[in-house]
C-alpha positions as CSV (number, residue, x, y, z in Angstrom):
1,M,0.0,0.0,0.0
2,K,2.8,2.4,0.9
3,K,4.6,1.7,-2.4
4,H,1.4,2.3,-4.5
5,T,0.6,5.6,-2.7
6,L,4.1,7.0,-3.3
7,I,4.0,6.0,-7.0
8,L,0.6,7.7,-7.3
9,I,2.0,11.0,-5.9
10,I,5.0,10.8,-8.2
11,L,2.8,10.3,-11.3
12,F,0.6,13.2,-10.3
13,A,3.6,15.5,-9.8
14,F,5.1,14.6,-13.2
15,A,1.7,15.3,-14.8
16,L,1.5,18.8,-13.2
17,S,5.1,19.6,-14.2
18,S,4.5,18.5,-17.8
19,Q,1.4,20.7,-18.1
20,A,3.2,23.7,-16.6
21,Q,6.1,23.3,-19.2
22,Q,3.6,23.0,-22.1
23,E,2.0,26.3,-21.0
24,A,5.4,28.0,-20.9
25,S,6.3,26.5,-24.3
26,R,3.1,28.0,-25.9
27,D,3.9,31.4,-24.5
28,G,7.4,31.3,-26.0
29,K,6.0,30.9,-29.6
30,K,4.6,34.5,-29.6
31,E,7.0,37.1,-30.9
32,N,6.6,40.7,-32.0
33,Q,8.4,41.3,-35.3
34,E,9.0,45.0,-34.7
35,F,9.9,44.8,-31.0
36,T,11.0,41.7,-29.3
37,V,9.1,41.5,-26.1
38,P,10.8,39.3,-23.5
39,K,8.7,36.5,-21.9
40,N,10.5,36.6,-18.6
41,K,8.8,38.9,-16.0
42,T,12.2,40.1,-14.7
43,A,13.4,40.9,-18.2
44,I,10.2,42.8,-18.9
45,N,10.6,44.9,-15.8
46,E,14.2,45.6,-16.8
47,A,13.1,46.6,-20.3
48,L,10.4,48.9,-18.8
49,E,13.1,50.6,-16.6
50,D,15.3,51.1,-19.7
51,I,12.4,52.7,-21.6
52,K,11.7,54.9,-18.7
53,V,15.2,56.2,-18.7
54,K,15.1,56.7,-22.5
55,I,11.9,58.7,-22.4
56,A,13.3,60.9,-19.6
57,K,16.4,61.6,-21.7
58,A,14.4,62.2,-24.8
59,D,12.2,64.7,-22.9
60,A,15.3,66.5,-21.7
61,K,16.6,66.6,-25.3
62,I,13.3,68.1,-26.6
63,S,13.4,70.8,-23.8
64,G,16.9,71.7,-24.8
65,F,16.1,71.8,-28.5
66,K,13.0,74.0,-27.9
67,A,15.0,76.4,-25.8
68,Y,17.7,76.5,-28.4
69,G,15.1,77.1,-31.1
70,R,13.7,80.1,-29.2
71,S,17.2,81.6,-29.0
72,L,17.7,81.1,-32.7
73,E,14.3,82.7,-33.5
74,N,15.2,85.7,-31.3
75,L,18.5,86.1,-33.1
76,K,16.7,85.9,-36.5
77,T,14.2,88.6,-35.4
78,R,16.9,90.9,-34.3
79,L,18.8,90.4,-37.6
80,S,15.8,91.1,-39.7
81,S,15.1,94.4,-38.0
82,Y,18.8,95.5,-38.1
83,E,19.7,98.4,-40.4
84,P,23.4,98.3,-41.3
85,N,23.4,102.0,-42.3
86,S,22.8,102.9,-38.6
87,I,26.4,102.3,-37.9
88,D,27.4,105.4,-40.1
89,Q,25.5,107.8,-37.8
90,I,27.0,106.3,-34.7
91,L,30.5,106.8,-36.0
92,K,29.7,110.3,-37.1
93,D,28.5,111.1,-33.5
94,I,31.7,109.6,-32.0
95,E,33.8,111.7,-34.4
96,S,31.9,114.9,-33.3
97,A,32.5,114.0,-29.7
98,I,36.2,113.4,-30.2
99,T,36.5,116.8,-32.0
100,A,34.6,118.5,-29.1
101,K,36.8,116.6,-26.7
102,S,33.7,115.6,-24.7
103,N,34.6,112.4,-22.8
104,D,31.1,112.0,-21.5
105,D,29.7,112.1,-25.1
106,I,32.4,109.7,-26.3
107,Y,31.6,107.3,-23.5
108,S,27.9,107.5,-24.2
109,Q,28.4,106.9,-28.0
110,E,30.7,103.9,-27.2
111,E,27.8,102.3,-25.3
112,T,25.5,103.0,-28.3
113,L,28.0,101.3,-30.5
114,I,28.2,98.2,-28.3
115,A,24.4,97.9,-28.2
116,N,24.3,98.2,-32.0
117,L,26.8,95.4,-32.6
118,N,25.3,93.1,-29.8
119,I,22.4,92.4,-32.2
120,F,24.8,90.0,-34.0
121,S,25.5,88.1,-30.7
122,F,24.0,84.7,-30.1
123,E,22.4,84.2,-26.7
124,Y,24.9,81.8,-25.2
125,S,24.4,82.6,-21.5
126,V,22.7,79.2,-21.2
127,R,24.3,76.2,-22.8
128,F,22.0,73.8,-24.6
129,Y,22.6,70.2,-23.7
130,S,21.0,67.2,-25.4
131,F,21.5,65.3,-22.1
132,G,24.1,65.1,-19.3
133,T,26.2,68.0,-18.2
134,G,29.4,67.6,-20.2
135,A,30.5,70.1,-22.8
136,D,30.7,67.3,-25.4
137,D,26.9,67.0,-25.2
138,D,26.4,70.7,-26.2
139,F,24.6,70.4,-29.6
140,S,24.8,74.2,-30.1
141,S,28.6,74.4,-30.1
142,D,29.0,74.0,-33.9
143,F,26.6,76.9,-34.6
144,F,28.2,79.0,-32.0
145,K,31.7,78.5,-33.5
146,E,30.5,79.2,-37.0
147,S,28.5,82.2,-36.1
148,S,31.5,83.5,-34.2
149,E,33.6,83.0,-37.3
150,I,31.1,85.0,-39.4
151,T,31.1,87.9,-36.9
152,K,34.8,87.8,-36.4
153,P,35.5,91.0,-38.6
154,I,33.5,93.1,-36.1
155,K,35.2,91.6,-33.1
156,S,38.5,93.5,-33.4
157,E,40.8,94.0,-30.5
158,L,39.7,97.7,-30.3
159,L,36.0,96.7,-30.0
160,R,36.8,94.1,-27.4
161,S,38.6,96.7,-25.4
162,I,35.6,99.0,-25.6
163,E,33.2,96.2,-24.6
164,N,35.4,95.0,-21.7
165,N,35.8,98.5,-20.4
166,H,32.1,99.2,-20.3
167,E,31.4,95.9,-18.7
168,S,33.8,96.7,-15.9
169,D,32.1,100.1,-15.5
170,N,35.5,102.0,-15.4
171,N,34.0,105.0,-17.1
172,K,37.2,105.1,-19.2
173,V,37.1,106.5,-22.7
174,I,38.7,104.2,-25.4
175,L,38.0,106.1,-28.6
176,N,39.9,109.2,-27.6
177,S,41.6,109.9,-30.9
178,Q,40.8,110.2,-34.6
179,E,43.4,107.6,-35.3
180,K,41.5,105.0,-33.4
181,L,38.3,106.0,-35.0
182,T,39.8,105.7,-38.5
183,K,41.0,102.2,-37.6
184,L,37.5,101.3,-36.4
185,K,35.8,102.7,-39.6
186,S,37.9,100.3,-41.7
187,V,36.1,97.4,-40.1
188,L,32.7,98.9,-39.3
189,N,30.8,100.1,-42.3
190,A,27.4,99.4,-43.8
191,K,28.8,97.2,-46.5
192,N,30.6,94.8,-44.1
193,L,27.7,94.7,-41.7
194,S,25.2,93.9,-44.6
195,D,27.4,91.0,-45.6
196,I,27.6,89.7,-42.0
197,K,23.9,90.1,-41.6
198,A,23.1,88.1,-44.8
199,R,25.5,85.3,-43.9
200,L,24.4,85.0,-40.3
201,T,20.7,85.0,-41.3
202,T,21.4,82.1,-43.8
203,R,23.2,80.2,-41.1
204,V,20.4,80.7,-38.6
205,D,17.8,79.5,-41.1
206,T,19.8,76.3,-41.7
207,E,20.3,75.7,-37.9
208,L,16.5,76.2,-37.3
209,A,15.8,73.6,-39.9
210,V,18.2,71.2,-38.3
211,N,16.8,71.9,-34.9
212,K,13.3,71.2,-36.2
213,T,14.4,67.9,-37.6
214,N,16.0,67.0,-34.2
215,I,12.8,67.8,-32.4
216,E,10.7,65.6,-34.8
217,N,13.2,62.7,-34.6
218,T,13.2,62.9,-30.8
219,E,9.4,63.0,-30.7
220,T,9.4,59.9,-32.9
221,E,11.8,58.2,-30.4
222,I,9.4,59.0,-27.6
223,K,6.4,57.7,-29.5
224,T,8.3,54.5,-30.3
225,A,9.4,54.1,-26.7
226,K,5.8,54.5,-25.4
227,T,4.5,52.0,-28.0
228,N,7.1,49.5,-26.8
229,K,6.2,50.2,-23.2
230,A,2.6,49.5,-24.0
231,K,3.6,46.2,-25.5
232,L,5.5,45.2,-22.4
233,L,2.7,46.1,-20.2
234,D,0.3,44.1,-22.4
235,Q,2.7,41.1,-22.1
236,L,2.6,41.5,-18.3
237,D,-1.2,41.6,-18.3
238,E,-1.2,38.5,-20.6
239,Q,1.1,36.6,-18.2
240,E,-1.1,37.5,-15.3
241,T,-4.1,36.2,-17.2
242,Q,-2.3,33.0,-18.1
243,I,-1.2,32.5,-14.5
244,N,-4.8,32.9,-13.4
245,D,-6.0,30.3,-16.0
246,L,-3.2,28.0,-15.0
247,A,-4.1,28.4,-11.3
248,I,-7.7,27.2,-12.1
249,K,-6.4,24.3,-14.2
250,L,-3.9,23.1,-11.6
251,G,-5.4,24.5,-8.4
252,L,-8.7,22.8,-8.8
253,P,-7.2,19.2,-9.1
254,L,-4.9,20.0,-6.1
255,F,-7.9,21.1,-4.1
256,C,-9.8,18.0,-5.0
257,L,-6.8,15.8,-4.1
258,T,-6.4,17.6,-0.8
259,I,-10.1,17.0,0.1
260,L,-9.8,13.4,-1.0
261,L,-6.8,12.9,1.2
262,L,-8.6,14.4,4.2
263,F,-11.4,11.9,3.8
264,L,-9.1,8.9,3.0
265,G,-6.3,9.8,5.4
266,P,-7.6,7.8,8.4
267,K,-8.2,4.7,6.2
268,I,-4.7,5.0,4.7
269,L,-3.2,5.3,8.1
270,I,-5.1,2.2,9.3
271,A,-4.0,0.2,6.2
272,I,-0.4,1.3,6.7
273,K,-0.5,0.2,10.4
274,K,-1.9,-3.2,9.4
275,T,0.8,-3.7,6.8
276,A,3.5,-2.6,9.3
277,I,2.2,-5.1,11.8
278,N,2.1,-8.0,9.3
279,I,5.8,-7.4,8.4
280,G,6.8,-7.0,12.0
281,Q,7.1,-3.2,12.1
282,G,5.6,-1.0,14.7
283,D,3.6,2.3,14.7
284,E,6.7,4.3,14.3
285,A,7.3,2.9,10.8
286,S,3.8,3.6,9.7
287,Q,3.9,7.2,11.1
288,N,7.2,7.7,9.2
289,V,5.6,6.6,5.9
290,L,2.6,8.9,6.4
291,L,5.0,11.8,7.3
292,E,6.9,11.2,4.1
293,I,3.8,11.2,2.0
294,G,2.5,14.4,3.7
295,T,5.9,16.1,3.3
296,V,6.2,15.3,-0.4
297,L,2.7,16.4,-1.1
298,L,3.2,19.7,0.9
299,L,6.5,20.4,-0.9
300,T,4.9,19.7,-4.3
301,M,2.0,22.0,-3.6
302,S,4.2,24.8,-2.3
303,I,6.4,24.7,-5.3
304,L,3.4,24.8,-7.6
305,I,1.9,27.7,-5.8
306,L,5.2,29.6,-6.1
307,G,5.3,28.8,-9.8
308,L,1.7,30.0,-10.3
309,S,2.4,33.2,-8.5
310,G,5.4,33.9,-10.8
311,K,8.0,33.7,-8.0
312,I,9.8,30.9,-9.9
313,Q,10.0,30.2,-13.6
314,S,8.6,27.2,-15.4
315,D,11.9,25.5,-16.0
316,V,12.9,25.9,-12.4
317,L,9.5,24.6,-11.4
318,G,10.0,21.4,-13.4
319,T,13.5,20.9,-12.0
320,L,12.3,21.1,-8.4
321,I,9.4,18.7,-8.9
322,G,11.7,16.3,-10.7
323,G,14.1,16.5,-7.8
324,I,11.4,15.7,-5.3
325,S,10.2,12.8,-7.5
326,G,13.8,11.4,-7.7
327,Y,14.2,11.7,-3.9
328,V,11.0,9.6,-3.4
329,L,12.1,7.0,-5.9
330,N,15.4,6.6,-4.2
331,R,13.6,6.2,-0.8
332,I,11.5,3.4,-2.3
333,R,14.5,1.6,-3.7
334,A,16.4,1.9,-0.4
335,K,13.5,0.4,1.5
336,Q,13.1,-2.4,-0.9
């Protein structure tokens, strides 16, 4: 009787293990051609975390691109409203102030000159990063270098001296002679400024187009990432549904078996005791057999419950049940 009962438990455990592995095998046949959705719950959660990071970085990139675009649009607006001929009147006023030897008027006109030329300056007080904080991530650096090269003719040493002097608020006059003014006129004239305006405007338009493309590409990345995220979440929901279905398929037989054992337990115990008495063994031997049966059944049910709840994978589940079955068979052989 003891041998037959143990064999029955082993066969039942193998049947449950085989059914669980078949369910897992059917799950593995489903694949997404566009995006490979992992079947393992841990891998799905890792993929979701990766997508979360990608979306956060993409959002940061779009914020940077949009801020960059606003600065470019601001520069374009200033360029479109700039009149190159205005420089001629400023230089004439400076010349008059030098002739009159009025340092206050010279200083005031120098400030007007700086404000006039600052229209060509790109707003670079805030660096525009695609992500991270390193200078290598600054996607505006190329434009800044090229725009600086275009405006290089109006960034002479004399003009830098005037600008630095006014920034330090020293109230010191730089253009205090006709010689310096003549040198400045060779660089600052309507023709040169018109050429700089045209070249810089063309470069801004090109950069705006590139920036627009970057925004569109990043938005596409975000859309794709969100689509993949939805697929992963659907896979998780599908797995939960499959687990619930599997719980019904396996849980109901286990429940019925448990109820059956509750009813038949006393009769089994009596039969084991009679068998033990017939072969000259006492109550201790029959209790050990019943303890082994209960322990194996309890372990098998616990492992299956862990498998159904997703705590262990199907391949691990089959391995554990197989190990328990092997242990029981070895016990039977040893006793025989």
